[in-house]
N, C-alpha and C positions, 0 to 999 in steps of 0.2 A: 504494500500500499504506500502511495505517495500522497501525503497531506500537503496542501498548499495554503499560503497566506501568511503575511507578516504577523497577523494577530495570533495565529497558532504557533508560529516559530518563536515569537517573543514572549509567549506565555500569557498573553492578555486574555485568552480564553482556553478552556480545557478541551482537548480533542476527544469529545465524547463519541464522535462518529467512528473513530479508530477502535475504541473499546467495543462499541456495538458491532462493528463489522467483524472483528476478530472472533467474538463470541458466536455471531450468527453464522459465519463461514465454518467454524469448528463444528457446530452442531449439524451443519449440512454435509460435513465430511471433507471440507477443504481447510486444512490447517495452515494458517498464515506463517510464512517463514521469514519475512523481513518487513520492516516499517521504517519510513523516513519522512522528514518534513523539509519543505523548501519554502522560502519567502516569495514575495511578489517581485521576482527578478527574472526577466525573460531568458537571458543567457543560461542562468542556473537551471531553469525549468527544462530548457532544450537539452542541456548536457545530462541532466538526471534521467529524463525520458530515454535518451539514447543508451545511457549506461545500464539502467535497470532492465530495459527491454532485451539486452543481450544475455541477461542472467535468468530472468523469470519467464515462466510460461503464461502467467496471468499477472497483470498489474492493475490495481484499482487506483485511479487518480481522483482526489476529492478536492473540490473547490476551484475558484477562479473562473467560473462561467457566467458571472454577472455582467451587467451592462456598463460598469464604470471603467475608468482609464487604467486601474490597477488590476483588472482581470485579464490575465495573459494566457490562460491555459489553452484555449483553442488555437491561438496564434503559435504558442510553443509547440503544440502537437503537430501543426502543419509544417513548421520549420524542421522539427525532428524527423518527420517522414519525407521531407523534400518535396512537398506539394503545396498548392495554394488553398486559401479559404474560399469556400463557395457558399452562397446563401441558399439554405434549404427551403424550398417552397412549401413543403408540407408543414414545417414548423412555423414558417412565417404566417401561414393561415391560422395556425393554432394560437400564435401570439395575438394576432388581431382579434380573434374571437374571445380570447381571454380578457382583453380590455373592453371589448364591446359588451360582454356579459355584466361587467361592473359599471357600465356607463361612463367610462373614462377614455380619454384620448391617449393613444400610445405615443410616447415621446420617441424621437428619432434615435435617442441613445439605446433604446431597447432592440433596434434592428440587429445589432451585432450578436445578440443572443441566438439568432438563426444562422450564424456563420459557423460552419464546421469544415474540417479538412476534406479535400476533394475525394479522397478514397475512403472516407469514414461512413459508417452506418449510423443514422440518427436514432437516438433512444428517447422516446417521448417522456416528458415530465408531467406526471399527473397532479402535482401539487404546486407548480410555479411556472416561471417564464423562461428558465434556463433549460434548454434541451441538453441531454447528454449525447454521447456518441461512443461508438466502438471503432478502434483503429488497430490494424495489425502492423506490427513493426518488429523486424528481426525475429519472426516466428513467435512473437509474444502478443497475446490478445490484451489490449489495453482498453479499459473502460473508464470513460471520463464522466464524472458525476458532480452534481451541484452540492454546495456546502451546507445549506440550511438542512438540519436533521430530518424534518418531515419530508422534504423533497428527496434527500439522499436515501433514506430507508425505503421509501416506496419504490424508487428506481432500482435499488439493489434487489428488492423482493420481486418486483414485477418484470424487470428487464434483464438484470445481470445474472441472477442465479439460474433462471431457465436456460440461458445461453451457455452457462458453465456446464450444466448437466448435459447439454447437447454436445459440446466440444470435448469435455473431459468427464465422461461417466465415471462415477465412483464405484469401484468394485466392492468395497467394504465400508460400512459406516463406522465412524469413530465413536468411542464410548469413554466417558470420564466419570469416575466416582469421586465425590468430594465430601469432606467434612471440615468443620472449622473448630479450632481449639483456642483455649484461653488459659493464661496463667503462667506459661513458660515460653521462652523465645524459640526461634526457628532452629538454632543449633541443638538445643535440648531435645526438641521433638524429633529432629532428624537422627539424633543419637539413639533414641528409643527404637527407631525403625531401621537402623543401619544394617542389621544382619538379616533382614527379611529377604527371602529368595523370591524374585519376581519371575513370572512367566515370560518366555521369550517374546520380545517385541513390546512388552508392557513397561511403562516408565512411571516412576514415583517422583512427584514434584511438590514444591512448597511455594506458597505466596505469603510473605510476611507483611502485614499492614497493622502495625501496633495499634491496639493491644492484642490482636488476634493473629493466628497462623492458620492458613488453609492448607490442607493436604489433598493432593490430587493424584489419583491412580488412572493412567490413561492407556488406552489400547483400542482394539477393534471390537465391534459387537460380537464377532465370532469367537472372541476370547473371553466373553463376559463370565462364563461359568468359572474359569480359572481365576479371573480377576476377583470375583466375589469370594472365592475361597481365601485368597490373599487378603482381601479387605476385612474378613472376619478377624484375622490375626492383628491387622492394624487397629481395628476397633478396640480389641482387648488391651493392646499396648498403651493406648492413649485415653482410655475410658474416663479417667479422672479429670481430663482437661477438655472433653468434648462439649461444645455448645450445641451444634446442630449438624445435620447432614443435608446435602443438596445445596440449593441456591436460594431458598425462600427467605432466609434470614432468621436471626435469633428472636427478634420480637414476634415474628409470625409463628415461630415454634412455640413460644410461651402462650401466645393467643390461642393456639389450637389446644394446648394442654389445659388451659383454664376453661375453655368451652367444653371439652370432653368431660371434665370433672365438675362442671357447674360451679366454678368459683369466680368471684370478682376480686379485684385488687385495688386496695386503697393505698395512696402514696403520701409520704411526707419527705421533702427534700431540703437539705441545707446547702452544702457546697455545690451540689449538682445543678442547683438553680433552675429546675424545670426540665433539664435534659432527659432525665429518666421518664417523666411523663410523656414528653414529645416522642421519644424512641418507642415506647410501648404503644402509644396511640397510633403511631405510623404503621404498626403491625396489627392494628385493629384488636388489641387486647381489651378484655372486659374490665374497664376501670370504673370505680364508683366514688371517685373523689381524690383530689390532690391538693396539697398545701406546700407552699414554699416559705421557709423560715429564714430569717436573717442571722447574721453572726451574733453570738452572745459571749463575750469574752469572760464573763463571770462563771460560765458553766464548764466543767470538764466532761469527759465522755460519759462517765457513770452518772453524773448529775443530769445530763441530757436524757439518758435512758430512763431515769426515774421520773423526770418531769413529764414524759409522755404518758405514763400510767397506762400502758397498753394492756388490753384484755382480749382473750380469744373470742372470736365471733364466728358463729356457724356460716359456712360457705363464703367467708370473706377472709382474704389474706391482707395483712398490713405490712408494708415494706417502707423502711425509712433509712435515709442517709443523713448523717449529722452535718452540721457545719464543721470546718476545721477548728480544732481547739489546740492550745499550746503550740500553734503553728505547724504541728507535725502529726496530729492524731485525728482519727476519724472513727465514727461509730456506725454500725449497721444493726437494724432490728428487722427480723422477720417474725411476724406473729401469725401462727396458723390456728385452726380451731382446737388443736391438741397440744401445742407447745409454742413457747416463745424462745427464739434464738437471739442472743445478744453477742455482738462481736466488737471488740475494741482493738483497733489496729494502729500501728505506728507506720508512717509513710516513709519510704526510703528517700534519702537526700536527692538522688537522681530524679525521682518522680516529681519531687516538689519544684524542681526548676522548670517544669512544663505544665502550667496550670490547665491548659485545654486538654492535654493528654491525660492529666490526672482526673479531670471530670469524666472523660470517656472511660477510663479504667474503673472508676467507682461505680459508674452506671452499669457496665457489663458485669462487674463483680456482684452488684446487688441483684441483677437479673439472674445470674448464675445461682444464687441462693434459692430463688423461687423455683428455678428449673430443677435443681437437685431435689427439692422437696416434692415437687409434682411428679417426679419420675421415681420416687421412692429410694433415693440415694442419700448417703450422709451429707448433711448440710454443713459446709465449712468455707472458710476463705481459701482461695487457691492462688491468687496473683502473687508472684514472687516479690513484688515491691511493697506488699502490705504484710507486715509481720504482726502476729497476735501479741498484744501487750501482756506482759507478765504482772501488771498491777492488779 
């Protein structure tokens, strides 16, 4: 994939199209092997197109098909292929109809969006004014797509993927088993799994995005039985650190468990300042109230716990995160209908230097407590940067 645009190259926007494409192609059986980004520079684009077309069988180019003076992609494609630009009559008619339907006059600047290389196949855009196109260069199939996500995704789905399956039929579908862990770093998790024997052609990979680590077992669907046998070993090795399997997310996992067991969750937050509520609500968890409290420097963790006077309630779980006290301590409370769990933790110096990350850690740790109880496992702190106080 070649992403274009100064705004992408300079980090002004996040390249969400690249993430979506990599995942979409992988699930369709086309694993991406290379990604790069180029700014709005015509010579650079021409050189990159020529260089990558000598290496790749398929190249997806994203962006630079707009009507403004810094949109060079069509021109770069024509120069790389050694052909001229031609105005595509079919897309010109679509352009005019697009503006007519909206009761607007088409500006002359939009005409360039119908210009594609002479040897290219036009790809219609179902969501915008920039047509895409397919060009063959150095035996590489190059697909040029618009930058706006709604336009890009529709063109990939409706125009690009059908052509890929025609030109490059997939003999075997890819398969990927995933689980997400919390509490230990990537090297620790990798060490737990270092001696596992993998089936031929199956790979074990990791994605660290503090405070979580994702484990991925990848292969082909024809190997799924062998992969699942290996997966069972992995699950046992990391069972104390598992948050969820698949891609749905931890909040969605907790929401499902709460629904299955007919529980609601009440929250009180100190240092997390509403992040716990927002995270669980985004996963559609059954919440029945949330309160955010400010710092109180006169309270220590034990006093904070006593001040809540929590009592068990049928079919309701109560989850609380304290404010920071003594600058380095935090408390958690999980009250279930049968038992109240209190945890007083000392925060590591390294974690204290990153307040935003600390918030995220405390939220996932609190959710971990609920998840452990709902799944019938021992309820405890797990994150290595939170040490149980001996007080």
